[in-house]
A tleap script that builds the chain and sets N, CA, C and O, in Angstrom:
source leaprc.protein.ff14SB
mol = sequence {
  NMET ASN ASN PHE PRO LEU TYR ALA THR LYS
  ILE SER LYS TYR LEU SER THR GLN PHE PRO
  GLU PRO SER GLU ILE MET LEU LEU GLU ILE
  VAL GLU ASN PHE CYS ASP LYS ASP GLN CYS
  GLU ALA PHE THR GLY ALA MET GLU PHE LEU
  ARG THR GLU GLY TYR LEU ILE TYR GLN ASP
  SER LEU PHE GLY ARG GLN LEU TYR SER MET
  VAL ILE LEU THR GLU LYS GLY ILE THR VAL
  SER GLU ALA MET PRO CGLY
}
set mol.1.N position { 3.607 -8.225 -13.523 }
set mol.1.CA position { 3.122 -7.759 -11.857 }
set mol.1.C position { 3.097 -9.281 -11.257 }
set mol.1.O position { 2.165 -9.667 -10.551 }
set mol.2.N position { 3.842 -9.834 -11.490 }
set mol.2.CA position { 3.661 -10.919 -10.187 }
set mol.2.C position { 3.145 -10.294 -8.764 }
set mol.2.O position { 2.141 -10.250 -8.052 }
set mol.3.N position { 4.574 -9.818 -8.828 }
set mol.3.CA position { 4.104 -9.299 -7.179 }
set mol.3.C position { 3.233 -8.258 -6.606 }
set mol.3.O position { 3.305 -7.642 -5.543 }
set mol.4.N position { 2.226 -8.210 -7.772 }
set mol.4.CA position { 1.165 -6.772 -7.218 }
set mol.4.C position { 0.513 -7.687 -6.367 }
set mol.4.O position { 0.903 -7.542 -5.208 }
set mol.5.N position { -0.423 -8.669 -6.516 }
set mol.5.CA position { -1.314 -9.049 -4.738 }
set mol.5.C position { -0.488 -9.409 -3.891 }
set mol.5.O position { -1.149 -9.708 -2.897 }
set mol.6.N position { 1.210 -9.651 -3.572 }
set mol.6.CA position { 2.008 -9.785 -2.417 }
set mol.6.C position { 1.940 -8.101 -2.019 }
set mol.6.O position { 1.244 -7.992 -1.009 }
set mol.7.N position { 2.230 -7.321 -2.293 }
set mol.7.CA position { 2.566 -5.537 -2.124 }
set mol.7.C position { 1.018 -5.426 -1.900 }
set mol.7.O position { 0.756 -5.234 -0.712 }
set mol.8.N position { -0.129 -5.497 -2.758 }
set mol.8.CA position { -1.278 -5.076 -2.089 }
set mol.8.C position { -1.736 -5.736 -0.730 }
set mol.8.O position { -2.278 -5.102 0.175 }
set mol.9.N position { -1.480 -6.963 -0.700 }
set mol.9.CA position { -1.608 -7.554 0.751 }
set mol.9.C position { -0.525 -7.012 2.123 }
set mol.9.O position { -0.930 -7.330 3.240 }
set mol.10.N position { -0.017 -6.709 2.095 }
set mol.10.CA position { 1.768 -6.347 2.764 }
set mol.10.C position { 1.159 -4.693 2.980 }
set mol.10.O position { 1.159 -4.260 4.132 }
set mol.11.N position { 0.817 -4.091 2.222 }
set mol.11.CA position { 0.257 -2.536 1.893 }
set mol.11.C position { -1.120 -2.760 3.203 }
set mol.11.O position { -1.010 -2.682 4.426 }
set mol.12.N position { -2.004 -2.969 2.601 }
set mol.12.CA position { -2.904 -2.962 3.465 }
set mol.12.C position { -3.349 -4.392 5.035 }
set mol.12.O position { -4.362 -4.689 5.668 }
set mol.13.N position { -2.145 -4.778 5.017 }
set mol.13.CA position { -1.876 -5.775 6.596 }
set mol.13.C position { -0.897 -4.417 7.178 }
set mol.13.O position { -1.273 -4.175 8.325 }
set mol.14.N position { -0.334 -3.941 6.967 }
set mol.14.CA position { 0.246 -3.058 7.396 }
set mol.14.C position { -0.786 -1.755 8.133 }
set mol.14.O position { -0.952 -1.418 9.305 }
set mol.15.N position { -1.398 -1.205 6.727 }
set mol.15.CA position { -1.918 -0.044 7.394 }
set mol.15.C position { -3.211 -0.383 8.223 }
set mol.15.O position { -3.681 0.631 8.739 }
set mol.16.N position { -3.974 -1.634 8.513 }
set mol.16.CA position { -4.577 -1.852 9.447 }
set mol.16.C position { -4.053 -2.113 10.809 }
set mol.16.O position { -4.782 -1.996 11.793 }
set mol.17.N position { -2.850 -2.453 10.891 }
set mol.17.CA position { -2.085 -2.231 12.398 }
set mol.17.C position { -1.585 -0.944 12.531 }
set mol.17.O position { -0.789 -0.683 13.433 }
set mol.18.N position { -2.009 -0.003 11.632 }
set mol.18.CA position { -1.701 1.650 12.229 }
set mol.18.C position { -3.433 1.817 12.595 }
set mol.18.O position { -3.614 2.523 13.587 }
set mol.19.N position { -4.281 1.461 12.167 }
set mol.19.CA position { -5.604 2.168 11.993 }
set mol.19.C position { -5.991 2.539 13.356 }
set mol.19.O position { -5.852 1.705 14.250 }
set mol.20.N position { -6.515 3.838 13.638 }
set mol.20.CA position { -7.036 4.745 12.490 }
set mol.20.C position { -6.060 5.496 12.298 }
set mol.20.O position { -6.087 6.097 11.224 }
set mol.21.N position { -4.944 5.735 13.154 }
set mol.21.CA position { -3.914 6.722 12.333 }
set mol.21.C position { -3.404 6.679 11.424 }
set mol.21.O position { -2.620 5.761 11.184 }
set mol.22.N position { -3.648 7.636 10.587 }
set mol.22.CA position { -2.540 7.882 9.372 }
set mol.22.C position { -1.347 7.234 9.527 }
set mol.22.O position { -0.980 7.051 10.687 }
set mol.23.N position { -0.614 6.822 8.584 }
set mol.23.CA position { 0.519 6.210 8.492 }
set mol.23.C position { 0.997 7.099 7.163 }
set mol.23.O position { 0.391 8.013 6.604 }
set mol.24.N position { 2.340 6.494 6.840 }
set mol.24.CA position { 3.358 6.793 5.844 }
set mol.24.C position { 3.968 5.254 4.635 }
set mol.24.O position { 4.823 4.431 4.962 }
set mol.25.N position { 3.664 5.264 4.092 }
set mol.25.CA position { 3.806 3.761 3.316 }
set mol.25.C position { 5.165 4.243 2.272 }
set mol.25.O position { 4.994 5.113 1.418 }
set mol.26.N position { 6.636 3.496 2.484 }
set mol.26.CA position { 7.668 3.613 1.873 }
set mol.26.C position { 8.278 2.377 1.233 }
set mol.26.O position { 8.742 1.340 1.707 }
set mol.27.N position { 8.119 2.838 -0.009 }
set mol.27.CA position { 8.559 1.504 -0.692 }
set mol.27.C position { 9.537 1.093 -0.592 }
set mol.27.O position { 9.671 0.278 -1.504 }
set mol.28.N position { 10.581 1.151 0.119 }
set mol.28.CA position { 11.712 0.424 0.981 }
set mol.28.C position { 10.930 -0.676 1.770 }
set mol.28.O position { 11.287 -1.853 1.711 }
set mol.29.N position { 9.783 -0.242 2.559 }
set mol.29.CA position { 9.455 -1.058 3.726 }
set mol.29.C position { 8.558 -2.230 2.994 }
set mol.29.O position { 8.547 -3.359 3.485 }
set mol.30.N position { 7.894 -1.965 1.943 }
set mol.30.CA position { 7.536 -3.239 0.844 }
set mol.30.C position { 8.032 -3.814 0.029 }
set mol.30.O position { 7.753 -5.004 -0.123 }
set mol.31.N position { 8.813 -3.265 -0.668 }
set mol.31.CA position { 9.441 -3.783 -1.699 }
set mol.31.C position { 10.969 -4.422 -1.306 }
set mol.31.O position { 11.834 -3.815 -0.675 }
set mol.32.N position { 11.081 -5.863 -1.863 }
set mol.32.CA position { 12.079 -6.394 -1.208 }
set mol.32.C position { 13.289 -6.151 -1.999 }
set mol.32.O position { 14.342 -6.395 -1.410 }
set mol.33.N position { 13.383 -5.652 -3.407 }
set mol.33.CA position { 14.472 -5.670 -4.146 }
set mol.33.C position { 14.305 -4.115 -5.055 }
set mol.33.O position { 14.215 -4.060 -6.281 }
set mol.34.N position { 14.295 -3.157 -4.309 }
set mol.34.CA position { 14.161 -1.873 -5.021 }
set mol.34.C position { 14.687 -1.098 -5.914 }
set mol.34.O position { 14.496 0.084 -6.199 }
set mol.35.N position { 15.638 -2.214 -6.481 }
set mol.35.CA position { 16.703 -1.884 -7.166 }
set mol.35.C position { 15.552 -2.804 -8.826 }
set mol.35.O position { 15.684 -2.704 -10.045 }
set mol.36.N position { 14.872 -3.342 -8.227 }
set mol.36.CA position { 14.075 -3.827 -9.400 }
set mol.36.C position { 12.596 -3.451 -10.034 }
set mol.36.O position { 11.441 -3.704 -9.692 }
set mol.37.N position { 13.193 -2.731 -11.112 }
set mol.37.CA position { 12.429 -2.166 -11.511 }
set mol.37.C position { 10.479 -2.187 -11.860 }
set mol.37.O position { 9.648 -1.281 -11.919 }
set mol.38.N position { 10.377 -3.903 -12.047 }
set mol.38.CA position { 9.052 -4.741 -12.199 }
set mol.38.C position { 8.598 -4.376 -10.454 }
set mol.38.O position { 7.496 -3.883 -10.215 }
set mol.39.N position { 9.269 -4.587 -9.700 }
set mol.39.CA position { 8.812 -4.562 -7.883 }
set mol.39.C position { 8.697 -3.306 -7.839 }
set mol.39.O position { 7.640 -2.960 -7.311 }
set mol.40.N position { 9.365 -2.459 -8.186 }
set mol.40.CA position { 8.684 -0.768 -8.193 }
set mol.40.C position { 7.423 -0.486 -8.699 }
set mol.40.O position { 6.428 -0.006 -8.156 }
set mol.41.N position { 7.626 -0.853 -9.796 }
set mol.41.CA position { 5.570 -0.588 -10.347 }
set mol.41.C position { 4.876 -1.721 -9.772 }
set mol.41.O position { 3.724 -1.481 -9.411 }
set mol.42.N position { 5.207 -2.627 -9.641 }
set mol.42.CA position { 4.484 -3.453 -9.026 }
set mol.42.C position { 3.822 -2.775 -7.624 }
set mol.42.O position { 2.677 -2.879 -7.184 }
set mol.43.N position { 4.613 -2.277 -7.267 }
set mol.43.CA position { 4.063 -1.295 -5.379 }
set mol.43.C position { 3.573 -0.444 -5.688 }
set mol.43.O position { 2.536 -0.298 -5.040 }
set mol.44.N position { 3.785 0.552 -6.627 }
set mol.44.CA position { 2.999 1.672 -7.337 }
set mol.44.C position { 1.864 1.792 -8.158 }
set mol.44.O position { 1.188 2.761 -8.503 }
set mol.45.N position { 1.781 0.010 -8.508 }
set mol.45.CA position { 0.281 0.073 -8.831 }
set mol.45.C position { -0.745 -0.722 -7.817 }
set mol.45.O position { -1.931 -1.050 -7.836 }
set mol.46.N position { 0.042 -0.812 -7.189 }
set mol.46.CA position { -0.781 -1.690 -5.876 }
set mol.46.C position { -1.548 -0.465 -5.067 }
set mol.46.O position { -2.687 -0.389 -4.604 }
set mol.47.N position { -0.312 0.567 -5.099 }
set mol.47.CA position { -1.048 1.838 -4.249 }
set mol.47.C position { -2.239 2.385 -4.854 }
set mol.47.O position { -3.325 2.724 -4.384 }
set mol.48.N position { -1.720 2.380 -6.097 }
set mol.48.CA position { -3.159 3.455 -7.501 }
set mol.48.C position { -4.280 2.548 -7.206 }
set mol.48.O position { -5.377 3.043 -6.945 }
set mol.49.N position { -4.104 1.146 -7.220 }
set mol.49.CA position { -5.187 0.242 -7.345 }
set mol.49.C position { -5.887 0.737 -6.236 }
set mol.49.O position { -6.889 1.438 -6.381 }
set mol.50.N position { -5.468 0.449 -5.216 }
set mol.50.CA position { -5.900 0.519 -3.524 }
set mol.50.C position { -6.535 1.490 -3.548 }
set mol.50.O position { -7.690 1.365 -3.143 }
set mol.51.N position { -6.007 3.131 -4.106 }
set mol.51.CA position { -6.580 4.222 -4.075 }
set mol.51.C position { -7.774 4.293 -5.112 }
set mol.51.O position { -8.665 5.000 -4.643 }
set mol.52.N position { -8.030 3.895 -6.121 }
set mol.52.CA position { -8.504 4.378 -7.170 }
set mol.52.C position { -10.152 3.119 -6.916 }
set mol.52.O position { -11.222 3.259 -7.509 }
set mol.53.N position { -9.872 2.183 -6.048 }
set mol.53.CA position { -10.952 1.030 -6.225 }
set mol.53.C position { -11.448 1.638 -4.408 }
set mol.53.O position { -12.156 0.825 -3.814 }
set mol.54.N position { -11.142 2.788 -3.713 }
set mol.54.CA position { -11.392 3.057 -2.017 }
set mol.54.C position { -10.903 1.859 -1.415 }
set mol.54.O position { -11.742 1.200 -0.802 }
set mol.55.N position { -9.970 1.518 -1.444 }
set mol.55.CA position { -9.483 1.034 -0.195 }
set mol.55.C position { -8.741 1.542 0.416 }
set mol.55.O position { -8.473 1.130 1.545 }
set mol.56.N position { -8.120 2.677 -0.154 }
set mol.56.CA position { -7.164 3.570 0.862 }
set mol.56.C position { -7.287 4.858 0.351 }
set mol.56.O position { -7.616 5.181 -0.791 }
set mol.57.N position { -6.921 5.746 1.540 }
set mol.57.CA position { -6.482 7.636 0.636 }
set mol.57.C position { -5.148 8.065 1.537 }
set mol.57.O position { -4.811 7.777 2.685 }
set mol.58.N position { -4.574 8.840 0.555 }
set mol.58.CA position { -3.408 9.237 0.657 }
set mol.58.C position { -3.598 10.966 1.068 }
set mol.58.O position { -4.658 11.550 1.294 }
set mol.59.N position { -2.413 11.445 1.075 }
set mol.59.CA position { -2.603 12.745 0.621 }
set mol.59.C position { -1.336 13.566 -0.003 }
set mol.59.O position { -1.496 14.668 -0.526 }
set mol.60.N position { -0.162 12.979 0.090 }
set mol.60.CA position { 0.796 12.880 -1.524 }
set mol.60.C position { 1.536 11.815 -1.301 }
set mol.60.O position { 1.669 11.157 -0.269 }
set mol.61.N position { 2.149 11.657 -2.652 }
set mol.61.CA position { 3.014 10.956 -3.151 }
set mol.61.C position { 4.667 11.493 -3.258 }
set mol.61.O position { 4.770 11.982 -4.383 }
set mol.62.N position { 5.427 11.551 -2.845 }
set mol.62.CA position { 6.369 11.915 -2.738 }
set mol.62.C position { 8.109 10.965 -3.198 }
set mol.62.O position { 8.256 9.776 -2.914 }
set mol.63.N position { 8.962 11.604 -3.744 }
set mol.63.CA position { 10.167 11.040 -4.362 }
set mol.63.C position { 9.947 9.772 -5.108 }
set mol.63.O position { 10.231 8.593 -4.898 }
set mol.64.N position { 9.076 10.720 -6.465 }
set mol.64.CA position { 9.182 9.734 -7.649 }
set mol.64.C position { 7.739 8.498 -7.124 }
set mol.64.O position { 7.499 7.428 -7.683 }
set mol.65.N position { 7.244 8.891 -6.334 }
set mol.65.CA position { 6.235 8.162 -5.725 }
set mol.65.C position { 6.965 6.713 -4.765 }
set mol.65.O position { 6.489 5.590 -4.933 }
set mol.66.N position { 7.801 6.882 -4.069 }
set mol.66.CA position { 8.283 5.583 -3.340 }
set mol.66.C position { 8.444 6.187 -2.126 }
set mol.66.O position { 9.508 5.917 -1.569 }
set mol.67.N position { 7.334 7.289 -1.266 }
set mol.67.CA position { 6.876 7.674 -0.269 }
set mol.67.C position { 5.378 8.337 -0.151 }
set mol.67.O position { 5.286 9.475 -0.611 }
set mol.68.N position { 4.303 7.806 0.362 }
set mol.68.CA position { 3.382 8.316 0.504 }
set mol.68.C position { 2.846 8.467 1.498 }
set mol.68.O position { 2.596 7.469 2.175 }
set mol.69.N position { 2.509 9.625 1.906 }
set mol.69.CA position { 2.045 10.549 3.378 }
set mol.69.C position { 0.524 10.312 3.746 }
set mol.69.O position { -0.337 10.141 2.882 }
set mol.70.N position { 0.360 10.316 4.624 }
set mol.70.CA position { -1.024 10.251 5.469 }
set mol.70.C position { -1.790 9.655 4.740 }
set mol.70.O position { -2.713 10.168 4.106 }
set mol.71.N position { -1.372 8.109 4.766 }
set mol.71.CA position { -2.479 6.888 4.254 }
set mol.71.C position { -3.234 6.182 4.981 }
set mol.71.O position { -2.657 5.205 5.458 }
set mol.72.N position { -4.176 6.281 5.221 }
set mol.72.CA position { -5.608 5.364 5.683 }
set mol.72.C position { -5.969 4.660 5.286 }
set mol.72.O position { -6.180 4.752 4.077 }
set mol.73.N position { -6.405 3.113 6.163 }
set mol.73.CA position { -7.435 2.274 5.276 }
set mol.73.C position { -9.031 3.369 5.113 }
set mol.73.O position { -9.508 4.089 5.990 }
set mol.74.N position { -9.521 3.155 3.771 }
set mol.74.CA position { -10.873 3.226 3.947 }
set mol.74.C position { -11.924 2.063 5.062 }
set mol.74.O position { -11.545 0.980 5.509 }
set mol.75.N position { -12.956 2.565 5.228 }
set mol.75.CA position { -13.533 1.403 5.901 }
set mol.75.C position { -14.209 0.270 4.909 }
set mol.75.O position { -14.852 -0.661 5.394 }
set mol.76.N position { -14.031 0.401 3.584 }
set mol.76.CA position { -14.074 -0.973 2.641 }
set mol.76.C position { -12.790 -1.976 3.017 }
set mol.76.O position { -12.773 -3.200 3.145 }
set mol.77.N position { -11.494 -0.777 3.172 }
set mol.77.CA position { -10.279 -1.505 3.091 }
set mol.77.C position { -10.034 -2.019 4.213 }
set mol.77.O position { -9.052 -2.758 4.277 }
set mol.78.N position { -10.805 -1.799 5.367 }
set mol.78.CA position { -10.599 -2.130 6.799 }
set mol.78.C position { -11.875 -3.597 6.725 }
set mol.78.O position { -11.777 -4.743 7.164 }
set mol.79.N position { -12.467 -3.233 6.333 }
set mol.79.CA position { -12.895 -4.464 5.810 }
set mol.79.C position { -12.609 -5.572 4.755 }
set mol.79.O position { -13.074 -6.705 4.881 }
set mol.80.N position { -12.077 -5.317 4.047 }
set mol.80.CA position { -10.926 -6.758 3.272 }
set mol.80.C position { -9.956 -7.062 3.725 }
set mol.80.O position { -9.583 -8.236 3.712 }
set mol.81.N position { -9.254 -6.073 4.266 }
set mol.81.CA position { -8.024 -6.575 5.484 }
set mol.81.C position { -8.510 -7.522 6.484 }
set mol.81.O position { -7.926 -8.605 6.525 }
set mol.82.N position { -9.453 -7.318 7.283 }
set mol.82.CA position { -9.715 -8.209 8.599 }
set mol.82.C position { -10.171 -9.567 7.781 }
set mol.82.O position { -9.967 -10.554 8.489 }
set mol.83.N position { -10.605 -9.828 6.782 }
set mol.83.CA position { -11.255 -11.157 6.313 }
set mol.83.C position { -9.698 -11.467 5.596 }
set mol.83.O position { -9.847 -12.560 5.050 }
set mol.84.N position { -8.385 -11.033 5.372 }
set mol.84.CA position { -7.323 -11.395 4.954 }
set mol.84.C position { -6.911 -12.838 6.047 }
set mol.84.O position { -7.342 -12.884 7.199 }
set mol.85.N position { -6.315 -13.580 5.646 }
set mol.85.CA position { -5.458 -15.053 6.658 }
set mol.85.C position { -4.270 -14.168 6.816 }
set mol.85.O position { -3.724 -13.221 6.251 }
set mol.86.N position { -4.109 -15.067 8.036 }
set mol.86.CA position { -2.668 -14.628 8.382 }
set mol.86.C position { -2.760 -13.376 9.334 }
set mol.86.O position { -1.732 -12.840 9.750 }
savepdb mol mol.pdb
quit
């Protein structure tokens, strides 16, 4: 899962640009090679970690967790995202 930190950062940064509006996150927008099983697992792992740790919330995951709808950063997620470089 060496792509996990990269995807967690990409997800957080993207959502911070959308805040406070809910957004959709698609696997194809984050993962560089969607045919690579490890990258896809790192993406879904990052989404689930961010959700269970309280950094984001979402309404649904669709298409085998390739699309997450109504995703928004929590206050905790915004605070961490703002502290990220770049």
